[in-house]
N, C-alpha and C positions, 0 to 999 in steps of 0.2 A: 647215598645209598645207606641201607641199614634202617634201623628203627626198632620199635618194641611191639611185641605181639603177646597178649595175655589171653589165654583161653581157659575157661573153667566150666565144669558141669556140662560138657559137650560129648557127643558121640560121632565119630567118623567111622561108619560101618558100611561094608559091602560095596565099596567103590572099586572101579577098575580104570586104570589109566593105560592107554594104548599108544601114547606118544610121549616118550621120555620115561620118567621115573617118578616115584612118590605116589603110591596108590591112594593113600588116605590124605596126605598132606605133603607139600613141598615148600620148604623154608629156605630163602636164599639171601645173599648179599649182606653179610655181617649183621643180620637181624638177631636181636636178643629175644628169644621166645620162651614162654612158660605155658605148660599144659598141666592143669590141675583138676583132680576129681573127674577124670574123663576116661573115655574108652575109645580105643582104636582097634577095630577088629574086622576080620573078613575082607580086607582090602587086598588088591592085586596090582602089581606093576607088570605089564606084559609086552611092552613095546619091543620092536626089532628095528635096527640091529642092536646088538649088545654094546655097552653094558646097560642093563636095566636094574636099578638099585632101589632099595627102600620100598618094600611091599606096603608097610604101614606109613612110614615117614622117611623122606629124604631131606637131609640137611646139607646144603651146599654153602660152605664158608659162613656158617651160622653157629650161634651158641643156643643150646636148648636145654631147659630144665623140665623134667617130668616128675610131678609129685602126685602121690595118692591116685595113680591111674593104672589102667590095665591095657596091655597090647597083646592081642592073641589072634591066632588064625590068619595072619597076614602072610603073603607069599610073593616071591619074585624069582625069576630064573637065575639072576647073576650075583646076588649078595645083599645081605641086610634084610632078611625077611621081615623083621620088626622095624628096625631103624638102620639107615645107612648114613654115615657122616663122610662127606666128600668135599674136596676143594682145598684151597690153600690154608684155610684155618677151619677150625671146627671143634666144638666142645659139647659133650653130652653128659648131663648130670642126672642121676636117678636117685630118688629117696627110698627109704626102707619100706615104704608102703606101696611101692610100684612093683607091678608084676609083668614080666615079659615072658609069655608062655606060648608054646606050640606054634611058632612061626617057622616058615620053611623057605629054603632056597634049593635050586636044582643043581647048578654047576659050580657054585663058588661057596666057600665057607661063610659063616656068620648068619646062621638061621635067626638068632635073636637080634644081634647087632653086628654090623660090619663097619669098621673104621679104617679108612685107607691112609697110608703114610704115617705121619707122626701125630695124628689127632689124639685127643684125650677123652677118656670116659671115666667118670667117677661113679662107682656103683652104690656107695653109701648104704650097703645092706639090702639093695633091691633083690628080688627073686627073679632069676632067669632059669627056666626049666622047660624041658621038652621041646626045645628048638632044634631043628634039623637043618644041616648036619651037625652044628655045634651052637653053643650059646653066644660066644663072643669071639670075633677074630679081629685082632688089633695089634699094634706095636706097643701100646702103653695102656695099662689098666691101673687106675688109682682106686684103691679100696679104702673107703672111709668108715 
């Protein structure tokens, strides 16, 4: 299991997932992934029953680095409108040119990013703004 995934100059836009989570992208099983110079916007995760996580991206036991990219206008009812990190391991790293803007959740915090348990997020100067109900909900935030 696991592997490497590198995506650049891509757009994941206006997708809806109705079975499980991860409206724009779902990365699993110890995958090391990089998203660069890309856009994840207007995606929705709407499945029932709850939880439905990661309107833009759901990471389940994966490491994910986002560079020079924009995530905006993604939504989910239960957490991580922009990105949700879930599972036994998980790391999310954002660079200073990344923008996480105007993502939403309905019932659970983490409009921009939701990290469950002891997962790590390294913001490295990324911009998180306008996410509802809040920008990040996590146990541990590493500011670089």
